[in-house]
KEPATOR-26879 format. One record per residue (C-alpha): residue in three letters; residue number from 1; y, x, z. Coordinates in steps of 0.05 Angstrom, whole numbers, plus 5000, padded with zeros to 4 digits. Layout:
N
<tiro><code>ALA</code><pos>NUM</pos><v>Y</v><u>X</u><w>Z</w></tiro>
...
//
This chain:
253
<tiro><code>UNK</code><pos>1</pos><v>5588</v><u>5272</u><w>4133</w></tiro>
<tiro><code>UNK</code><pos>2</pos><v>5614</v><u>5204</u><w>4150</w></tiro>
<tiro><code>UNK</code><pos>3</pos><v>5548</v><u>5172</u><w>4138</w></tiro>
<tiro><code>UNK</code><pos>4</pos><v>5510</v><u>5230</u><w>4176</w></tiro>
<tiro><code>UNK</code><pos>5</pos><v>5562</v><u>5219</u><w>4236</w></tiro>
<tiro><code>UNK</code><pos>6</pos><v>5547</v><u>5146</u><w>4230</w></tiro>
<tiro><code>UNK</code><pos>7</pos><v>5478</v><u>5148</u><w>4236</w></tiro>
<tiro><code>UNK</code><pos>8</pos><v>5474</v><u>5198</u><w>4289</w></tiro>
<tiro><code>UNK</code><pos>9</pos><v>5516</v><u>5153</u><w>4332</w></tiro>
<tiro><code>UNK</code><pos>10</pos><v>5469</v><u>5096</u><w>4316</w></tiro>
<tiro><code>UNK</code><pos>11</pos><v>5415</v><u>5142</u><w>4344</w></tiro>
<tiro><code>UNK</code><pos>12</pos><v>5449</v><u>5162</u><w>4404</w></tiro>
<tiro><code>UNK</code><pos>13</pos><v>5467</v><u>5085</u><w>4417</w></tiro>
<tiro><code>UNK</code><pos>14</pos><v>5397</v><u>5065</u><w>4408</w></tiro>
<tiro><code>UNK</code><pos>15</pos><v>5367</v><u>5115</u><w>4454</w></tiro>
<tiro><code>UNK</code><pos>16</pos><v>5428</v><u>5100</u><w>4505</w></tiro>
<tiro><code>UNK</code><pos>17</pos><v>5405</v><u>5026</u><w>4504</w></tiro>
<tiro><code>UNK</code><pos>18</pos><v>5334</v><u>5047</u><w>4517</w></tiro>
<tiro><code>UNK</code><pos>19</pos><v>5355</v><u>5094</u><w>4576</w></tiro>
<tiro><code>UNK</code><pos>20</pos><v>5394</v><u>5039</u><w>4606</w></tiro>
<tiro><code>UNK</code><pos>21</pos><v>5339</v><u>4988</u><w>4604</w></tiro>
<tiro><code>UNK</code><pos>22</pos><v>5288</v><u>5042</u><w>4630</w></tiro>
<tiro><code>UNK</code><pos>23</pos><v>5341</v><u>5049</u><w>4690</w></tiro>
<tiro><code>UNK</code><pos>24</pos><v>5353</v><u>4975</u><w>4704</w></tiro>
<tiro><code>UNK</code><pos>25</pos><v>5274</v><u>4968</u><w>4705</w></tiro>
<tiro><code>UNK</code><pos>26</pos><v>5256</v><u>5028</u><w>4752</w></tiro>
<tiro><code>UNK</code><pos>27</pos><v>5312</v><u>5015</u><w>4798</w></tiro>
<tiro><code>UNK</code><pos>28</pos><v>5324</v><u>4943</u><w>4805</w></tiro>
<tiro><code>UNK</code><pos>29</pos><v>5253</v><u>4913</u><w>4785</w></tiro>
<tiro><code>UNK</code><pos>30</pos><v>5196</v><u>4965</u><w>4786</w></tiro>
<tiro><code>UNK</code><pos>31</pos><v>5182</v><u>5031</u><w>4820</w></tiro>
<tiro><code>UNK</code><pos>32</pos><v>5124</v><u>5079</u><w>4817</w></tiro>
<tiro><code>UNK</code><pos>33</pos><v>5091</v><u>5106</u><w>4877</w></tiro>
<tiro><code>UNK</code><pos>34</pos><v>5042</v><u>5166</u><w>4887</w></tiro>
<tiro><code>UNK</code><pos>35</pos><v>4984</v><u>5157</u><w>4934</w></tiro>
<tiro><code>UNK</code><pos>36</pos><v>4976</v><u>5221</u><w>4979</w></tiro>
<tiro><code>UNK</code><pos>37</pos><v>4921</v><u>5199</u><w>5025</w></tiro>
<tiro><code>UNK</code><pos>38</pos><v>4849</v><u>5159</u><w>5024</w></tiro>
<tiro><code>UNK</code><pos>39</pos><v>4873</v><u>5109</u><w>5075</w></tiro>
<tiro><code>UNK</code><pos>40</pos><v>4866</v><u>5053</u><w>5019</w></tiro>
<tiro><code>UNK</code><pos>41</pos><v>4802</v><u>5069</u><w>4990</w></tiro>
<tiro><code>UNK</code><pos>42</pos><v>4766</v><u>5037</u><w>4955</w></tiro>
<tiro><code>UNK</code><pos>43</pos><v>4823</v><u>4996</u><w>4930</w></tiro>
<tiro><code>UNK</code><pos>44</pos><v>4865</v><u>5057</u><w>4920</w></tiro>
<tiro><code>UNK</code><pos>45</pos><v>4849</v><u>5135</u><w>4909</w></tiro>
<tiro><code>UNK</code><pos>46</pos><v>4885</v><u>5200</u><w>4920</w></tiro>
<tiro><code>UNK</code><pos>47</pos><v>4926</v><u>5215</u><w>4859</w></tiro>
<tiro><code>UNK</code><pos>48</pos><v>4933</v><u>5140</u><w>4835</w></tiro>
<tiro><code>UNK</code><pos>49</pos><v>5000</v><u>5124</u><w>4807</w></tiro>
<tiro><code>UNK</code><pos>50</pos><v>5019</v><u>5050</u><w>4830</w></tiro>
<tiro><code>UNK</code><pos>51</pos><v>5067</v><u>5003</u><w>4806</w></tiro>
<tiro><code>UNK</code><pos>52</pos><v>5108</v><u>4969</u><w>4855</w></tiro>
<tiro><code>UNK</code><pos>53</pos><v>5151</v><u>4905</u><w>4844</w></tiro>
<tiro><code>UNK</code><pos>54</pos><v>5215</v><u>4916</u><w>4882</w></tiro>
<tiro><code>UNK</code><pos>55</pos><v>5237</v><u>4846</u><w>4869</w></tiro>
<tiro><code>UNK</code><pos>56</pos><v>5176</v><u>4809</u><w>4897</w></tiro>
<tiro><code>UNK</code><pos>57</pos><v>5206</v><u>4795</u><w>4965</w></tiro>
<tiro><code>UNK</code><pos>58</pos><v>5277</v><u>4810</u><w>4956</w></tiro>
<tiro><code>UNK</code><pos>59</pos><v>5317</v><u>4874</u><w>4973</w></tiro>
<tiro><code>UNK</code><pos>60</pos><v>5332</v><u>4910</u><w>5032</w></tiro>
<tiro><code>UNK</code><pos>61</pos><v>5361</v><u>4974</u><w>5058</w></tiro>
<tiro><code>UNK</code><pos>62</pos><v>5294</v><u>5011</u><w>5035</w></tiro>
<tiro><code>UNK</code><pos>63</pos><v>5291</v><u>4979</u><w>4967</w></tiro>
<tiro><code>UNK</code><pos>64</pos><v>5360</v><u>4974</u><w>4943</w></tiro>
<tiro><code>UNK</code><pos>65</pos><v>5365</v><u>5018</u><w>4878</w></tiro>
<tiro><code>UNK</code><pos>66</pos><v>5394</v><u>5089</u><w>4874</w></tiro>
<tiro><code>UNK</code><pos>67</pos><v>5386</v><u>5097</u><w>4945</w></tiro>
<tiro><code>UNK</code><pos>68</pos><v>5452</v><u>5057</u><w>4956</w></tiro>
<tiro><code>UNK</code><pos>69</pos><v>5420</v><u>5020</u><w>5016</w></tiro>
<tiro><code>UNK</code><pos>70</pos><v>5426</v><u>5085</u><w>5056</w></tiro>
<tiro><code>UNK</code><pos>71</pos><v>5500</v><u>5086</u><w>5043</w></tiro>
<tiro><code>UNK</code><pos>72</pos><v>5510</v><u>5016</u><w>5081</w></tiro>
<tiro><code>UNK</code><pos>73</pos><v>5535</v><u>5014</u><w>5156</w></tiro>
<tiro><code>UNK</code><pos>74</pos><v>5475</v><u>5031</u><w>5199</w></tiro>
<tiro><code>UNK</code><pos>75</pos><v>5490</v><u>4963</u><w>5233</w></tiro>
<tiro><code>UNK</code><pos>76</pos><v>5464</v><u>4927</u><w>5173</w></tiro>
<tiro><code>UNK</code><pos>77</pos><v>5390</v><u>4923</u><w>5176</w></tiro>
<tiro><code>UNK</code><pos>78</pos><v>5380</v><u>4855</u><w>5141</w></tiro>
<tiro><code>UNK</code><pos>79</pos><v>5353</v><u>4834</u><w>5074</w></tiro>
<tiro><code>UNK</code><pos>80</pos><v>5367</v><u>4789</u><w>5015</w></tiro>
<tiro><code>UNK</code><pos>81</pos><v>5299</v><u>4751</u><w>5011</w></tiro>
<tiro><code>UNK</code><pos>82</pos><v>5271</v><u>4701</u><w>4970</w></tiro>
<tiro><code>UNK</code><pos>83</pos><v>5198</v><u>4710</u><w>4995</w></tiro>
<tiro><code>UNK</code><pos>84</pos><v>5156</v><u>4738</u><w>5052</w></tiro>
<tiro><code>UNK</code><pos>85</pos><v>5093</v><u>4785</u><w>5040</w></tiro>
<tiro><code>UNK</code><pos>86</pos><v>5025</v><u>4742</u><w>5050</w></tiro>
<tiro><code>UNK</code><pos>87</pos><v>4962</v><u>4758</u><w>5075</w></tiro>
<tiro><code>UNK</code><pos>88</pos><v>4926</v><u>4805</u><w>5023</w></tiro>
<tiro><code>UNK</code><pos>89</pos><v>4983</v><u>4830</u><w>4996</w></tiro>
<tiro><code>UNK</code><pos>90</pos><v>4987</v><u>4909</u><w>4986</w></tiro>
<tiro><code>UNK</code><pos>91</pos><v>5055</v><u>4932</u><w>5011</w></tiro>
<tiro><code>UNK</code><pos>92</pos><v>5101</v><u>4997</u><w>5006</w></tiro>
<tiro><code>UNK</code><pos>93</pos><v>5139</v><u>4999</u><w>5066</w></tiro>
<tiro><code>UNK</code><pos>94</pos><v>5187</v><u>5050</u><w>5100</w></tiro>
<tiro><code>UNK</code><pos>95</pos><v>5157</v><u>5079</u><w>5164</w></tiro>
<tiro><code>UNK</code><pos>96</pos><v>5218</v><u>5107</u><w>5201</w></tiro>
<tiro><code>UNK</code><pos>97</pos><v>5178</v><u>5154</u><w>5247</w></tiro>
<tiro><code>UNK</code><pos>98</pos><v>5197</v><u>5224</u><w>5239</w></tiro>
<tiro><code>UNK</code><pos>99</pos><v>5146</v><u>5264</u><w>5206</w></tiro>
<tiro><code>UNK</code><pos>100</pos><v>5160</v><u>5331</u><w>5177</w></tiro>
<tiro><code>UNK</code><pos>101</pos><v>5232</v><u>5317</u><w>5195</w></tiro>
<tiro><code>UNK</code><pos>102</pos><v>5241</v><u>5250</u><w>5161</w></tiro>
<tiro><code>UNK</code><pos>103</pos><v>5214</v><u>5185</u><w>5146</w></tiro>
<tiro><code>UNK</code><pos>104</pos><v>5167</v><u>5165</u><w>5092</w></tiro>
<tiro><code>UNK</code><pos>105</pos><v>5138</v><u>5104</u><w>5053</w></tiro>
<tiro><code>UNK</code><pos>106</pos><v>5068</v><u>5082</u><w>5070</w></tiro>
<tiro><code>UNK</code><pos>107</pos><v>5024</v><u>5033</u><w>5031</w></tiro>
<tiro><code>UNK</code><pos>108</pos><v>4976</v><u>4985</u><w>5067</w></tiro>
<tiro><code>UNK</code><pos>109</pos><v>4945</v><u>4910</u><w>5064</w></tiro>
<tiro><code>UNK</code><pos>110</pos><v>4975</v><u>4858</u><w>5100</w></tiro>
<tiro><code>UNK</code><pos>111</pos><v>4930</v><u>4825</u><w>5142</w></tiro>
<tiro><code>UNK</code><pos>112</pos><v>4969</v><u>4786</u><w>5187</w></tiro>
<tiro><code>UNK</code><pos>113</pos><v>5037</v><u>4745</u><w>5182</w></tiro>
<tiro><code>UNK</code><pos>114</pos><v>5085</v><u>4717</u><w>5235</w></tiro>
<tiro><code>UNK</code><pos>115</pos><v>5042</v><u>4677</u><w>5287</w></tiro>
<tiro><code>UNK</code><pos>116</pos><v>4975</v><u>4704</u><w>5274</w></tiro>
<tiro><code>UNK</code><pos>117</pos><v>4935</v><u>4732</u><w>5330</w></tiro>
<tiro><code>UNK</code><pos>118</pos><v>4898</v><u>4797</u><w>5304</w></tiro>
<tiro><code>UNK</code><pos>119</pos><v>4841</v><u>4827</u><w>5341</w></tiro>
<tiro><code>UNK</code><pos>120</pos><v>4790</v><u>4877</u><w>5317</w></tiro>
<tiro><code>UNK</code><pos>121</pos><v>4724</v><u>4869</u><w>5365</w></tiro>
<tiro><code>UNK</code><pos>122</pos><v>4662</v><u>4921</u><w>5355</w></tiro>
<tiro><code>UNK</code><pos>123</pos><v>4689</v><u>4933</u><w>5283</w></tiro>
<tiro><code>UNK</code><pos>124</pos><v>4699</v><u>4863</u><w>5262</w></tiro>
<tiro><code>UNK</code><pos>125</pos><v>4772</v><u>4835</u><w>5244</w></tiro>
<tiro><code>UNK</code><pos>126</pos><v>4784</v><u>4765</u><w>5280</w></tiro>
<tiro><code>UNK</code><pos>127</pos><v>4848</v><u>4728</u><w>5258</w></tiro>
<tiro><code>UNK</code><pos>128</pos><v>4869</v><u>4668</u><w>5302</w></tiro>
<tiro><code>UNK</code><pos>129</pos><v>4800</v><u>4675</u><w>5335</w></tiro>
<tiro><code>UNK</code><pos>130</pos><v>4762</v><u>4668</u><w>5276</w></tiro>
<tiro><code>UNK</code><pos>131</pos><v>4718</v><u>4725</u><w>5246</w></tiro>
<tiro><code>UNK</code><pos>132</pos><v>4742</v><u>4749</u><w>5175</w></tiro>
<tiro><code>UNK</code><pos>133</pos><v>4678</v><u>4747</u><w>5135</w></tiro>
<tiro><code>UNK</code><pos>134</pos><v>4651</v><u>4804</u><w>5102</w></tiro>
<tiro><code>UNK</code><pos>135</pos><v>4593</v><u>4816</u><w>5054</w></tiro>
<tiro><code>UNK</code><pos>136</pos><v>4549</v><u>4875</u><w>5051</w></tiro>
<tiro><code>UNK</code><pos>137</pos><v>4556</v><u>4909</u><w>4983</w></tiro>
<tiro><code>UNK</code><pos>138</pos><v>4528</v><u>4980</u><w>4986</w></tiro>
<tiro><code>UNK</code><pos>139</pos><v>4524</v><u>5047</u><w>5026</w></tiro>
<tiro><code>UNK</code><pos>140</pos><v>4566</v><u>5097</u><w>4987</w></tiro>
<tiro><code>UNK</code><pos>141</pos><v>4558</v><u>5172</u><w>4991</w></tiro>
<tiro><code>UNK</code><pos>142</pos><v>4621</v><u>5212</u><w>4958</w></tiro>
<tiro><code>UNK</code><pos>143</pos><v>4650</v><u>5276</u><w>4962</w></tiro>
<tiro><code>UNK</code><pos>144</pos><v>4723</v><u>5277</u><w>4994</w></tiro>
<tiro><code>UNK</code><pos>145</pos><v>4760</v><u>5312</u><w>4936</w></tiro>
<tiro><code>UNK</code><pos>146</pos><v>4733</v><u>5356</u><w>4880</w></tiro>
<tiro><code>UNK</code><pos>147</pos><v>4704</v><u>5406</u><w>4928</w></tiro>
<tiro><code>UNK</code><pos>148</pos><v>4710</v><u>5369</u><w>4992</w></tiro>
<tiro><code>UNK</code><pos>149</pos><v>4661</v><u>5344</u><w>5044</w></tiro>
<tiro><code>UNK</code><pos>150</pos><v>4613</v><u>5291</u><w>5032</w></tiro>
<tiro><code>UNK</code><pos>151</pos><v>4627</v><u>5224</u><w>5061</w></tiro>
<tiro><code>UNK</code><pos>152</pos><v>4581</v><u>5164</u><w>5075</w></tiro>
<tiro><code>UNK</code><pos>153</pos><v>4612</v><u>5098</u><w>5085</w></tiro>
<tiro><code>UNK</code><pos>154</pos><v>4590</v><u>5023</u><w>5080</w></tiro>
<tiro><code>UNK</code><pos>155</pos><v>4623</v><u>4986</u><w>5025</w></tiro>
<tiro><code>UNK</code><pos>156</pos><v>4639</v><u>4905</u><w>5046</w></tiro>
<tiro><code>UNK</code><pos>157</pos><v>4676</v><u>4855</u><w>5015</w></tiro>
<tiro><code>UNK</code><pos>158</pos><v>4727</v><u>4826</u><w>5062</w></tiro>
<tiro><code>UNK</code><pos>159</pos><v>4750</v><u>4752</u><w>5061</w></tiro>
<tiro><code>UNK</code><pos>160</pos><v>4814</v><u>4733</u><w>5095</w></tiro>
<tiro><code>UNK</code><pos>161</pos><v>4839</v><u>4658</u><w>5101</w></tiro>
<tiro><code>UNK</code><pos>162</pos><v>4860</v><u>4628</u><w>5037</w></tiro>
<tiro><code>UNK</code><pos>163</pos><v>4796</v><u>4661</u><w>5002</w></tiro>
<tiro><code>UNK</code><pos>164</pos><v>4828</v><u>4725</u><w>4996</w></tiro>
<tiro><code>UNK</code><pos>165</pos><v>4775</v><u>4775</u><w>4975</w></tiro>
<tiro><code>UNK</code><pos>166</pos><v>4779</v><u>4856</u><w>4971</w></tiro>
<tiro><code>UNK</code><pos>167</pos><v>4735</v><u>4910</u><w>4983</w></tiro>
<tiro><code>UNK</code><pos>168</pos><v>4736</v><u>4953</u><w>5046</w></tiro>
<tiro><code>UNK</code><pos>169</pos><v>4701</v><u>5013</u><w>5077</w></tiro>
<tiro><code>UNK</code><pos>170</pos><v>4674</v><u>5024</u><w>5147</w></tiro>
<tiro><code>UNK</code><pos>171</pos><v>4639</v><u>5087</u><w>5171</w></tiro>
<tiro><code>UNK</code><pos>172</pos><v>4614</v><u>5047</u><w>5226</w></tiro>
<tiro><code>UNK</code><pos>173</pos><v>4630</v><u>4991</u><w>5276</w></tiro>
<tiro><code>UNK</code><pos>174</pos><v>4640</v><u>5036</u><w>5332</w></tiro>
<tiro><code>UNK</code><pos>175</pos><v>4672</v><u>5094</u><w>5301</w></tiro>
<tiro><code>UNK</code><pos>176</pos><v>4719</v><u>5139</u><w>5341</w></tiro>
<tiro><code>UNK</code><pos>177</pos><v>4781</v><u>5167</u><w>5326</w></tiro>
<tiro><code>UNK</code><pos>178</pos><v>4825</v><u>5222</u><w>5366</w></tiro>
<tiro><code>UNK</code><pos>179</pos><v>4852</v><u>5181</u><w>5427</w></tiro>
<tiro><code>UNK</code><pos>180</pos><v>4832</v><u>5113</u><w>5402</w></tiro>
<tiro><code>UNK</code><pos>181</pos><v>4784</v><u>5070</u><w>5371</w></tiro>
<tiro><code>UNK</code><pos>182</pos><v>4801</v><u>5034</u><w>5303</w></tiro>
<tiro><code>UNK</code><pos>183</pos><v>4742</v><u>4988</u><w>5319</w></tiro>
<tiro><code>UNK</code><pos>184</pos><v>4766</v><u>4957</u><w>5383</w></tiro>
<tiro><code>UNK</code><pos>185</pos><v>4844</v><u>4929</u><w>5381</w></tiro>
<tiro><code>UNK</code><pos>186</pos><v>4879</v><u>4869</u><w>5410</w></tiro>
<tiro><code>UNK</code><pos>187</pos><v>4892</v><u>4813</u><w>5414</w></tiro>
<tiro><code>UNK</code><pos>188</pos><v>4963</v><u>4822</u><w>5386</w></tiro>
<tiro><code>UNK</code><pos>189</pos><v>5006</v><u>4765</u><w>5363</w></tiro>
<tiro><code>UNK</code><pos>190</pos><v>5048</v><u>4783</u><w>5302</w></tiro>
<tiro><code>UNK</code><pos>191</pos><v>5126</v><u>4769</u><w>5317</w></tiro>
<tiro><code>UNK</code><pos>192</pos><v>5169</v><u>4729</u><w>5272</w></tiro>
<tiro><code>UNK</code><pos>193</pos><v>5201</v><u>4779</u><w>5220</w></tiro>
<tiro><code>UNK</code><pos>194</pos><v>5143</v><u>4825</u><w>5224</w></tiro>
<tiro><code>UNK</code><pos>195</pos><v>5077</v><u>4833</u><w>5185</w></tiro>
<tiro><code>UNK</code><pos>196</pos><v>5010</v><u>4864</u><w>5215</w></tiro>
<tiro><code>UNK</code><pos>197</pos><v>4979</v><u>4923</u><w>5162</w></tiro>
<tiro><code>UNK</code><pos>198</pos><v>4917</v><u>4955</u><w>5155</w></tiro>
<tiro><code>UNK</code><pos>199</pos><v>4885</v><u>5001</u><w>5108</w></tiro>
<tiro><code>UNK</code><pos>200</pos><v>4826</v><u>4985</u><w>5067</w></tiro>
<tiro><code>UNK</code><pos>201</pos><v>4791</v><u>5047</u><w>5090</w></tiro>
<tiro><code>UNK</code><pos>202</pos><v>4785</v><u>5018</u><w>5161</w></tiro>
<tiro><code>UNK</code><pos>203</pos><v>4760</v><u>5076</u><w>5198</w></tiro>
<tiro><code>UNK</code><pos>204</pos><v>4807</v><u>5128</u><w>5162</w></tiro>
<tiro><code>UNK</code><pos>205</pos><v>4875</v><u>5095</u><w>5166</w></tiro>
<tiro><code>UNK</code><pos>206</pos><v>4937</v><u>5106</u><w>5211</w></tiro>
<tiro><code>UNK</code><pos>207</pos><v>4960</v><u>5032</u><w>5210</w></tiro>
<tiro><code>UNK</code><pos>208</pos><v>4990</v><u>4979</u><w>5260</w></tiro>
<tiro><code>UNK</code><pos>209</pos><v>4924</v><u>4986</u><w>5301</w></tiro>
<tiro><code>UNK</code><pos>210</pos><v>4939</v><u>5062</u><w>5317</w></tiro>
<tiro><code>UNK</code><pos>211</pos><v>4976</v><u>5082</u><w>5379</w></tiro>
<tiro><code>UNK</code><pos>212</pos><v>5019</v><u>5126</u><w>5337</w></tiro>
<tiro><code>UNK</code><pos>213</pos><v>5017</v><u>5084</u><w>5278</w></tiro>
<tiro><code>UNK</code><pos>214</pos><v>5073</v><u>5038</u><w>5248</w></tiro>
<tiro><code>UNK</code><pos>215</pos><v>5065</v><u>4982</u><w>5291</w></tiro>
<tiro><code>UNK</code><pos>216</pos><v>5086</v><u>4914</u><w>5269</w></tiro>
<tiro><code>UNK</code><pos>217</pos><v>5124</v><u>4925</u><w>5205</w></tiro>
<tiro><code>UNK</code><pos>218</pos><v>5195</v><u>4890</u><w>5199</w></tiro>
<tiro><code>UNK</code><pos>219</pos><v>5204</v><u>4853</u><w>5135</w></tiro>
<tiro><code>UNK</code><pos>220</pos><v>5264</v><u>4897</u><w>5128</w></tiro>
<tiro><code>UNK</code><pos>221</pos><v>5227</v><u>4957</u><w>5119</w></tiro>
<tiro><code>UNK</code><pos>222</pos><v>5185</v><u>4931</u><w>5059</w></tiro>
<tiro><code>UNK</code><pos>223</pos><v>5200</v><u>4963</u><w>4997</w></tiro>
<tiro><code>UNK</code><pos>224</pos><v>5160</v><u>4918</u><w>4950</w></tiro>
<tiro><code>UNK</code><pos>225</pos><v>5089</v><u>4893</u><w>4929</w></tiro>
<tiro><code>UNK</code><pos>226</pos><v>5039</v><u>4938</u><w>4898</w></tiro>
<tiro><code>UNK</code><pos>227</pos><v>5014</v><u>4908</u><w>4836</w></tiro>
<tiro><code>UNK</code><pos>228</pos><v>4963</v><u>4950</u><w>4800</w></tiro>
<tiro><code>UNK</code><pos>229</pos><v>4947</v><u>5025</u><w>4786</w></tiro>
<tiro><code>UNK</code><pos>230</pos><v>4982</v><u>5046</u><w>4721</w></tiro>
<tiro><code>UNK</code><pos>231</pos><v>4949</v><u>5113</u><w>4716</w></tiro>
<tiro><code>UNK</code><pos>232</pos><v>4910</v><u>5163</u><w>4761</w></tiro>
<tiro><code>UNK</code><pos>233</pos><v>4903</v><u>5233</u><w>4769</w></tiro>
<tiro><code>UNK</code><pos>234</pos><v>4840</v><u>5224</u><w>4816</w></tiro>
<tiro><code>UNK</code><pos>235</pos><v>4783</v><u>5254</u><w>4789</w></tiro>
<tiro><code>UNK</code><pos>236</pos><v>4713</v><u>5268</u><w>4814</w></tiro>
<tiro><code>UNK</code><pos>237</pos><v>4652</v><u>5309</u><w>4796</w></tiro>
<tiro><code>UNK</code><pos>238</pos><v>4594</v><u>5267</u><w>4774</w></tiro>
<tiro><code>UNK</code><pos>239</pos><v>4541</v><u>5291</u><w>4817</w></tiro>
<tiro><code>UNK</code><pos>240</pos><v>4467</v><u>5260</u><w>4822</w></tiro>
<tiro><code>UNK</code><pos>241</pos><v>4470</v><u>5204</u><w>4875</w></tiro>
<tiro><code>UNK</code><pos>242</pos><v>4540</v><u>5207</u><w>4889</w></tiro>
<tiro><code>UNK</code><pos>243</pos><v>4595</v><u>5152</u><w>4881</w></tiro>
<tiro><code>UNK</code><pos>244</pos><v>4650</v><u>5164</u><w>4835</w></tiro>
<tiro><code>UNK</code><pos>245</pos><v>4702</v><u>5109</u><w>4833</w></tiro>
<tiro><code>UNK</code><pos>246</pos><v>4726</v><u>5079</u><w>4767</w></tiro>
<tiro><code>UNK</code><pos>247</pos><v>4757</v><u>5017</u><w>4740</w></tiro>
<tiro><code>UNK</code><pos>248</pos><v>4822</v><u>5012</u><w>4776</w></tiro>
<tiro><code>UNK</code><pos>249</pos><v>4875</v><u>5024</u><w>4729</w></tiro>
<tiro><code>UNK</code><pos>250</pos><v>4910</v><u>4960</u><w>4707</w></tiro>
<tiro><code>UNK</code><pos>251</pos><v>4875</v><u>4912</u><w>4754</w></tiro>
<tiro><code>UNK</code><pos>252</pos><v>4901</v><u>4874</u><w>4808</w></tiro>
<tiro><code>UNK</code><pos>253</pos><v>4901</v><u>4902</u><w>4879</w></tiro>
//
């Protein structure tokens, strides 16, 4: 009996240690976020589960573990920081506008940092007065969801200053949205302590360009940097002549 009790105690200690390590990882170092919308296509699809490094930039009220940041006095809105987001980073941030009665987390790509001047003119992105190069890849038609409508977009490879390259979607260079145009914006200078964000799905993203979007995102609202897709629940029916996205899992964003 003593031997069995000792072995049982060792098992409990082992699993207790595993759980403790897991809790440290998911609360202080990493977090997983679900992608609920298509605003970051083609980089991220609805149903992707993204690994976010909470330690990449430091900690703020919104990234402190176990929700303890929200127990701090409302007057404290700073951050314990050792780095700032850079152009091209995909970040998760807290959008404090009330939607469905509560704030929510969003994921977008950093396009401008403090001091940058951002403009979108006839669908083309300009940073500090220079057009950000884009290279045509192909025209893609895909089904929006397993049983949704067909969408046709043009896929480009976008290059930001510093040779930061990633893929974007454009419906057109004069695409209207209700009450505003995502293809004509600014110029706006990014204020200190903030970043300018955009979705990679340029004509289907409610981002810093939108009148009802998050605007310039305070660094204190940044939760962390999205590193990769851990796994995905996204699926598409393989239909003739329709694009079906693959190959995102465990690749850099």
